[in-house]
C-alpha positions as CSV (number, residue, x, y, z in Angstrom):
1,M,3.7,-11.9,-9.8
2,F,5.5,-10.5,-12.9
3,W,2.2,-8.7,-14.1
4,S,1.3,-8.0,-10.7
5,F,4.5,-6.2,-9.8
6,S,4.7,-4.5,-13.4
7,D,1.1,-3.1,-12.7
8,S,2.1,-1.7,-9.4
9,M,5.4,-0.3,-10.7
10,A,4.1,1.2,-13.6
11,T,1.0,2.7,-12.2
12,Q,2.9,4.1,-9.2
13,L,5.8,5.6,-11.5
14,V,3.1,7.2,-13.2
15,Q,1.4,8.6,-10.1
16,F,4.8,9.2,-8.8
17,I,5.5,11.6,-11.8
18,V,2.2,13.5,-11.2
19,G,3.0,13.8,-7.9
20,L,6.1,15.4,-8.5
21,V,4.5,18.0,-10.7
22,L,1.7,18.6,-8.6
23,A,4.2,19.1,-5.5
24,R,6.0,22.0,-7.7
25,L,2.5,23.9,-8.4
26,L,0.6,23.1,-5.0
27,S,1.6,24.2,-1.3
28,P,2.1,21.6,1.5
29,E,-1.0,22.9,3.2
30,E,-3.1,21.9,0.1
31,F,-1.7,18.3,0.0
32,G,-2.6,18.4,4.1
33,L,-6.2,19.2,3.3
34,V,-6.9,16.4,1.2
35,G,-4.9,14.1,3.9
36,M,-7.2,14.9,6.3
37,I,-10.1,13.2,4.6
38,T,-8.3,10.3,3.5
39,V,-9.0,8.3,6.9
40,F,-12.7,8.8,6.7
41,I,-12.8,7.6,2.9
42,A,-10.4,4.7,3.8
43,V,-12.7,3.4,6.8
44,A,-15.8,3.9,4.7
45,Q,-14.4,1.7,1.9
46,S,-13.4,-1.2,4.3
47,F,-17.1,-1.1,5.5
48,V,-18.2,-1.3,2.0
49,D,-16.1,-4.2,1.0
50,S,-16.7,-5.9,4.3
51,G,-14.3,-9.0,3.7
52,F,-16.6,-10.3,0.9
53,G,-13.9,-9.9,-1.9
54,Q,-11.2,-12.1,0.1
55,A,-14.1,-14.5,0.9
56,L,-14.9,-15.0,-2.8
57,I,-11.2,-15.4,-3.7
58,R,-10.6,-18.1,-1.1
59,K,-13.9,-20.1,-2.1
60,K,-13.0,-22.9,-4.1
61,E,-16.2,-22.8,-6.0
62,A,-17.5,-19.3,-6.4
63,G,-20.7,-19.2,-8.7
64,E,-22.8,-16.4,-10.4
65,V,-25.2,-16.4,-7.0
66,D,-22.1,-15.6,-4.8
67,Y,-20.6,-12.8,-7.0
68,S,-24.3,-11.1,-7.4
69,T,-24.9,-11.6,-3.7
70,V,-22.0,-9.5,-3.0
71,F,-22.1,-7.0,-5.7
72,Y,-25.7,-5.9,-4.4
73,F,-24.7,-6.0,-0.8
74,N,-21.3,-3.5,-1.8
75,L,-23.6,-1.3,-3.7
76,L,-26.4,-0.7,-0.8
77,S,-23.4,-0.5,1.5
78,G,-21.6,2.3,-0.9
79,V,-24.8,4.3,-0.9
80,I,-25.4,4.3,3.0
81,F,-21.8,5.1,3.6
82,F,-21.7,8.2,1.0
83,L,-24.8,9.4,2.9
84,V,-23.1,9.3,6.5
85,L,-20.1,11.0,4.9
86,Y,-22.3,13.8,3.3
87,L,-23.9,14.4,6.4
88,S,-20.9,14.4,8.4
89,A,-18.9,16.7,6.3
90,P,-19.9,19.6,8.6
91,A,-18.6,18.0,11.7
92,I,-15.2,17.0,9.9
93,S,-14.8,20.6,9.1
94,R,-15.3,21.6,12.5
95,F,-13.0,18.9,14.0
96,Y,-10.1,20.1,12.0
97,N,-11.1,23.6,12.2
98,E,-10.9,23.9,8.5
99,P,-14.0,25.5,6.6
100,Q,-13.2,24.3,3.2
101,L,-13.3,20.6,4.1
102,K,-16.9,20.5,4.2
103,D,-17.3,20.6,0.6
104,I,-14.2,18.7,-0.3
105,A,-15.3,15.8,2.1
106,R,-18.8,15.7,0.6
107,T,-17.0,15.8,-3.3
108,L,-14.6,12.9,-2.2
109,G,-17.5,10.9,-0.6
110,V,-18.4,10.1,-4.4
111,L,-15.2,7.9,-4.3
112,V,-17.2,5.4,-2.0
113,L,-20.1,4.8,-4.4
114,I,-17.7,4.4,-7.4
115,Y,-15.5,1.9,-5.4
116,A,-19.0,-0.1,-4.4
117,S,-19.6,-0.3,-7.8
118,S,-16.7,-2.1,-8.9
119,I,-15.4,-4.2,-6.2
120,T,-16.8,-7.5,-7.5
121,Q,-15.2,-6.9,-11.2
122,R,-12.0,-6.3,-9.7
123,T,-12.4,-9.5,-7.3
124,H,-13.5,-11.4,-10.5
125,L,-10.0,-10.6,-12.1
126,I,-8.2,-11.3,-9.2
127,R,-9.5,-14.6,-8.6
128,D,-8.9,-15.5,-12.0
129,V,-5.3,-14.2,-11.8
130,S,-5.8,-11.7,-14.6
131,F,-3.2,-9.3,-13.4
132,R,-2.4,-8.3,-16.9
133,Q,-5.6,-6.6,-17.3
134,L,-5.7,-5.2,-14.0
135,M,-2.4,-3.5,-15.1
136,K,-4.0,-1.9,-18.0
137,V,-7.0,-0.6,-15.9
138,N,-4.7,0.9,-13.3
139,L,-2.4,2.5,-15.7
140,T,-4.9,4.1,-18.0
141,A,-6.7,5.6,-15.0
142,A,-3.5,6.8,-13.6
143,V,-2.3,8.5,-16.7
144,I,-5.5,10.1,-17.6
145,S,-6.4,11.2,-13.9
146,G,-2.9,12.9,-13.7
147,V,-3.3,14.8,-17.0
148,V,-6.6,16.1,-15.5
149,A,-4.9,17.0,-12.0
150,I,-2.1,19.0,-13.7
151,I,-4.3,21.0,-15.8
152,M,-6.7,21.9,-13.1
153,A,-3.3,22.9,-11.1
154,L,-2.0,25.1,-13.9
155,N,-5.4,26.8,-14.2
156,G,-5.6,27.6,-10.4
157,F,-7.7,24.9,-9.3
158,G,-5.8,24.4,-6.1
159,V,-6.6,21.6,-3.7
160,W,-9.5,20.9,-6.3
161,S,-6.9,19.4,-8.6
162,L,-6.1,16.9,-5.9
163,V,-9.8,16.1,-5.2
164,W,-10.7,15.6,-8.8
165,R,-7.4,13.6,-9.5
166,S,-8.9,10.9,-7.2
167,I,-12.4,11.0,-8.5
168,T,-11.2,10.9,-11.7
169,G,-9.1,8.1,-11.4
170,S,-11.5,5.7,-9.5
171,A,-14.1,6.4,-12.4
172,V,-12.0,5.7,-15.3
173,Q,-10.9,2.1,-13.5
174,S,-14.7,1.5,-13.0
175,I,-15.6,2.2,-16.6
176,I,-12.9,0.1,-17.9
177,L,-13.8,-2.9,-15.4
178,W,-17.2,-2.9,-16.4
179,S,-16.6,-2.5,-20.3
180,S,-14.1,-5.1,-20.8
181,G,-15.1,-7.4,-17.8
182,N,-16.7,-10.6,-18.5
183,W,-19.1,-10.7,-15.7
184,I,-22.4,-9.0,-15.4
185,P,-24.5,-9.1,-12.0
186,K,-27.7,-11.7,-12.2
187,P,-30.8,-10.4,-10.6
188,V,-30.4,-12.8,-7.6
189,F,-29.6,-12.2,-3.9
190,S,-28.9,-15.5,-1.7
191,R,-29.2,-15.3,2.0
192,A,-27.3,-18.7,2.1
193,S,-24.5,-17.3,0.1
194,F,-24.2,-14.1,1.9
195,R,-24.3,-16.0,5.4
196,G,-21.6,-18.5,4.3
197,L,-19.3,-15.6,2.9
198,F,-20.0,-13.3,5.7
199,S,-19.3,-16.1,8.3
200,F,-15.4,-16.1,6.9
201,G,-15.4,-12.2,5.6
202,S,-16.8,-10.5,8.4
203,K,-13.8,-11.2,10.6
204,L,-11.7,-9.9,7.9
205,M,-13.9,-6.9,7.6
206,V,-13.4,-6.0,11.2
207,S,-9.5,-6.8,11.3
208,G,-9.0,-4.7,8.1
209,L,-11.2,-2.1,9.4
210,I,-9.0,-1.9,12.2
211,D,-5.7,-1.9,10.1
212,T,-7.3,0.7,8.0
213,I,-8.0,3.1,10.8
214,Y,-4.5,2.5,12.4
215,R,-2.5,3.1,9.0
216,N,-4.8,6.2,8.4
217,I,-5.0,7.5,12.2
218,Y,-1.6,9.2,12.0
219,L,-3.3,11.3,9.1
220,L,-6.0,12.2,11.6
221,I,-3.7,12.9,14.4
222,I,-1.2,15.2,12.6
223,G,-4.0,17.3,11.1
224,K,-5.6,17.6,14.5
225,F,-2.7,18.4,16.5
226,F,-0.3,19.9,14.2
227,S,-0.5,22.1,11.3
228,A,-1.8,21.4,7.9
229,A,1.6,22.1,6.4
230,D,3.1,19.3,9.0
231,L,0.5,17.1,7.5
232,G,1.4,18.1,3.9
233,Y,5.1,17.2,4.7
234,Y,3.9,13.8,6.1
235,T,1.8,13.1,3.3
236,R,4.8,13.6,0.6
237,A,7.1,11.5,2.7
238,D,4.4,8.8,2.9
239,L,3.9,8.6,-0.5
240,F,7.7,8.0,-1.1
241,S,7.7,5.5,1.4
242,R,4.9,3.8,0.1
243,L,6.4,3.6,-3.4
244,A,9.2,1.6,-1.5
245,S,7.1,-0.9,0.4
246,Q,3.3,-0.8,0.5
247,N,3.1,-1.1,-3.2
248,L,5.3,-4.3,-3.0
249,T,3.2,-5.5,-0.3
250,G,-0.2,-5.0,-2.2
251,T,1.6,-6.7,-5.1
252,V,2.4,-9.9,-3.1
253,Q,-0.6,-10.0,-1.4
254,R,-2.8,-9.7,-4.4
255,V,-0.9,-12.7,-6.3
256,S,0.0,-14.9,-3.4
257,Y,-3.6,-14.8,-1.8
258,P,-5.4,-16.7,-4.6
259,V,-2.3,-18.6,-5.9
260,L,-1.5,-20.0,-2.3
261,S,-5.2,-20.4,-1.6
262,K,-5.1,-23.1,-4.5
263,V,-2.6,-25.4,-2.1
264,Q,-3.9,-24.6,1.0
265,D,-4.3,-28.0,2.1
266,E,-0.7,-29.0,1.1
267,D,1.6,-27.4,3.8
268,E,4.8,-28.7,2.5
269,R,4.2,-27.1,-0.8
270,L,2.8,-24.1,0.7
271,K,5.8,-23.5,2.9
272,R,8.2,-23.6,-0.4
273,G,6.3,-21.4,-2.1
274,Y,6.0,-19.1,1.0
275,R,9.5,-19.1,1.4
276,K,10.5,-18.5,-2.4
277,L,8.2,-15.4,-1.8
278,I,9.4,-13.8,1.2
279,T,13.2,-14.2,0.2
280,S,12.4,-12.4,-3.4
281,T,10.4,-10.1,-1.9
282,M,12.2,-9.0,1.0
283,F,15.4,-8.6,-1.0
284,I,13.5,-6.0,-3.0
285,T,12.2,-4.4,-0.2
286,F,15.4,-3.8,1.7
287,F,17.1,-2.5,-1.3
288,I,14.4,0.2,-2.1
289,T,13.6,1.2,1.6
290,L,17.0,1.3,3.0
291,G,18.3,2.7,-0.3
292,M,15.5,5.5,-0.4
293,A,16.2,6.6,3.1
294,A,20.3,7.0,2.3
295,I,19.0,9.2,-0.8
296,A,16.1,11.0,0.5
297,E,17.7,14.7,1.0
298,A,19.0,14.7,-2.6
299,M,15.7,13.3,-4.0
300,I,13.4,15.3,-2.6
301,F,15.3,18.3,-3.3
302,T,15.9,17.4,-6.8
303,L,12.3,16.1,-7.7
304,I,10.1,18.5,-5.6
305,G,12.1,21.3,-4.6
306,E,13.7,23.2,-1.4
307,K,10.3,23.8,0.3
308,W,9.6,20.1,0.9
309,L,13.0,19.6,2.5
310,P,11.3,19.1,6.2
311,S,9.9,15.8,4.6
312,V,13.5,14.6,4.5
313,E,13.7,12.8,8.1
314,L,10.3,11.8,7.7
315,L,10.7,9.8,4.8
316,Q,13.8,8.4,6.5
317,L,12.2,7.0,9.4
318,L,8.9,6.0,7.5
319,C,11.1,4.0,5.2
320,L,12.4,2.2,8.5
321,S,9.1,1.7,9.8
322,A,7.7,0.3,6.4
323,M,10.7,-2.0,5.9
324,L,8.5,-5.0,7.2
325,F,5.3,-4.5,5.9
326,P,5.6,-6.9,3.1
327,L,6.6,-9.4,5.8
328,Q,3.7,-8.9,8.0
329,A,1.2,-8.9,5.4
330,M,2.5,-12.4,3.8
331,N,2.2,-13.6,7.2
332,I,-1.5,-12.6,7.9
333,N,-2.0,-14.0,4.2
334,I,-0.9,-17.5,5.5
335,L,-3.5,-17.0,8.3
336,N,-6.4,-16.1,5.6
337,V,-5.3,-19.2,3.3
338,K,-5.7,-21.3,6.3
339,G,-9.2,-19.9,7.0
340,R,-8.1,-18.5,10.3
341,S,-9.7,-15.5,9.8
342,G,-10.8,-15.2,13.7
343,L,-7.2,-15.5,14.7
344,V,-6.7,-12.7,12.2
345,L,-8.9,-10.7,13.9
346,K,-7.7,-11.4,17.5
347,L,-4.3,-10.5,16.1
348,E,-5.0,-7.0,14.5
349,L,-6.8,-6.0,17.9
350,V,-3.9,-6.8,19.9
351,K,-1.4,-5.0,17.8
352,K,-3.7,-1.8,17.5
353,L,-4.0,-2.1,21.1
354,L,0.0,-2.1,21.3
355,A,-0.3,1.1,19.2
356,V,-2.1,3.2,21.6
357,P,1.2,4.2,23.7
358,V,2.9,5.0,20.4
359,I,0.1,7.7,19.3
360,V,0.3,9.1,22.9
361,V,4.0,9.5,23.0
362,G,3.6,11.2,19.0
363,I,1.1,13.5,20.4
364,L,3.3,14.5,23.4
365,S,6.6,14.6,21.7
366,G,5.9,15.6,18.0
367,L,6.4,13.8,14.7
368,R,9.8,12.2,15.2
369,G,8.8,10.6,18.6
370,L,5.7,9.3,16.4
371,L,7.6,7.9,13.7
372,I,10.2,6.3,15.9
373,G,7.0,4.4,18.0
374,M,6.0,3.3,14.5
375,I,9.3,1.7,14.0
376,I,9.2,-0.3,17.2
377,H,5.5,-1.2,16.7
378,S,6.3,-2.3,13.2
379,I,9.1,-5.2,14.5
380,V,6.7,-6.4,17.5
381,S,3.7,-6.5,14.9
382,Y,5.9,-9.0,12.7
383,F,6.8,-11.1,15.2
384,L,3.2,-11.5,16.7
385,N,2.0,-12.3,13.0
386,S,4.9,-14.6,12.0
387,Y,4.5,-16.8,15.5
388,Y,1.2,-17.8,14.3
389,S,1.6,-18.2,11.0
390,G,4.7,-20.0,11.1
391,R,3.2,-22.7,13.5
392,L,0.3,-23.4,10.8
393,I,3.1,-24.5,7.9
394,N,6.2,-25.3,10.1
395,Y,8.0,-22.0,9.1
396,P,8.6,-20.2,12.4
397,A,10.0,-16.6,12.7
398,R,13.7,-17.8,13.3
399,E,14.0,-19.7,10.2
400,Q,12.2,-16.5,8.2
401,V,14.5,-14.1,9.8
402,S,17.6,-16.5,9.1
403,D,16.2,-16.4,5.4
404,I,15.9,-12.6,5.1
405,M,19.0,-11.7,7.1
406,P,21.8,-11.9,4.4
407,S,19.9,-9.6,2.2
408,F,19.0,-7.1,5.2
409,L,22.8,-6.9,6.2
410,V,23.9,-6.5,2.4
411,S,21.2,-3.8,2.0
412,A,22.1,-2.1,5.1
413,V,26.0,-1.8,4.5
414,I,25.2,-0.7,0.8
415,S,22.8,2.0,2.0
416,I,25.3,3.5,4.5
417,I,27.8,3.5,2.0
418,V,25.6,5.3,-0.5
419,F,24.6,7.7,2.3
420,L,28.1,8.8,3.5
421,L,28.7,9.9,0.2
422,T,26.9,13.3,1.0
423,L,29.3,13.7,3.9
424,I,32.3,13.1,1.7
425,I,31.9,15.4,-1.3
426,S,29.9,18.7,-2.0
427,I,28.4,18.8,-5.3
428,P,24.6,20.0,-6.7
429,Y,21.7,17.8,-5.2
430,W,20.7,16.4,-8.7
431,L,24.3,15.1,-9.6
432,M,24.3,13.7,-6.2
433,L,21.2,11.9,-6.7
434,V,22.6,10.3,-10.1
435,M,25.9,9.1,-8.4
436,Q,23.7,7.7,-5.3
437,L,21.3,6.0,-7.6
438,A,24.2,4.5,-9.5
439,L,26.3,3.5,-6.8
440,L,23.1,1.9,-4.8
441,T,22.2,-0.4,-7.9
442,G,25.7,-1.2,-9.0
443,L,26.4,-2.4,-5.5
444,T,23.3,-4.3,-5.1
445,V,23.7,-6.0,-8.1
446,V,27.4,-6.9,-7.4
447,A,26.5,-7.9,-3.8
448,G,24.1,-10.1,-5.0
449,R,26.2,-12.2,-7.4
450,V,29.2,-12.1,-5.2
451,F,27.4,-13.6,-2.0
452,G,24.7,-15.7,-4.1
453,L,21.8,-14.2,-2.4
454,E,18.6,-16.5,-2.5
455,G,16.3,-13.4,-3.2
456,Y,18.7,-11.8,-6.1
457,K,18.8,-15.3,-7.9
458,E,14.9,-15.6,-7.5
459,I,14.2,-12.0,-8.8
460,K,17.1,-12.5,-11.7
461,D,15.5,-15.5,-12.9
462,V,12.1,-13.8,-13.1
463,I,13.4,-10.8,-14.9
464,T,15.9,-12.9,-17.3
465,E,12.7,-15.0,-18.4
466,K,10.9,-12.2,-19.4
467,M,13.9,-10.1,-20.7
468,P,16.7,-12.5,-21.7
469,Q,18.6,-9.5,-23.1
470,L,19.5,-8.7,-19.3
471,K,21.2,-12.1,-18.6
472,R,24.9,-10.6,-19.0
473,I,24.1,-7.6,-17.0
474,L,22.5,-9.7,-14.0
């Protein structure tokens, strides 16, 4: 957990800093152009993976034949979907009425090939819980791709700075994974292995594909029915909110899935481990998401400039929408650990059908209505997920809510106090940001100690174990 969280935080910090620099050098329209292609790349990558990665992780005895079989399937799928994306690029360009998108889509299609070639290597490390090595891979790629993008932006390459940032980052990750990994594919493909893994992974592929389309459909909707600038504002706000919640979600998913899979048949132990995960994870999530919503205006003005201020309200609503993402993901993980991939698929279908009215309202009422609908949908999705996972390990939604409610209430009160600071005093944005961050952090530590919050204790124990010098402060 420590190394996985460090990986996400360090990598995202680098990407965040690079994003701030690029936001000052490039326009909202240029970010919007890349955002228009993101949904197509994400869908192609979901098909390429096809749920085999999670199937390998869950399998108690995964051998060389299993890994090689998955590798060759991923590679073939990558070639097919690269060609599909390449040939459909003119249609994508016409759909958005943006001529530049033809070349951008074809170039970014290379990401699918790179992804296909390195999925199995990454899965091997995750199965072995080698998150320290993954941190080195991701952090190195983030630094190198960021430097390349900034140099290109300074030299007037515009939107292509963002395109080559993505390609460089993926290429560096793949090179390091292959050069430092201990696994090399064997010249073997087993139909029996494929069928066994596919029976579990195919359901995850469909559910993952549905979820990927849902998470990215807003980029397509905003790009189609609003302007490229509006999509640029949304992508910047989404970047900030993902730093707050979705990266933490990814951290917890990567760690909890292989670890909890090892005790998948011990329900009481599974429940204890899961309870520790949600109390600590949601304490961090509430602190970051609600805190970021409170400091949004000062943060955006200070970090990326006045031209991005239309992103403030979008960021605040996205933070509220993203607040329950980690909890949703962990409940789905329990279903996967228990081998209920069919139920996961059914849940995804139901939840995404419930999202249709949200999308329709957004198209008719604008971005604000779309994001408010996302908040409501997020709450409903959590209760759907937790109903079924809670029954499997005797940890129903009411107990989960009871465990996380103290952290939510404390974080909400602290965030309101921090937000009200902007209404009480009038000072430069950069100074306001410093004051808000200091107040947010200080009040959170004090409240965690005074109220004895379970999540705070878990986080404190992890941090002080790795860094004993912080014991007095925490």
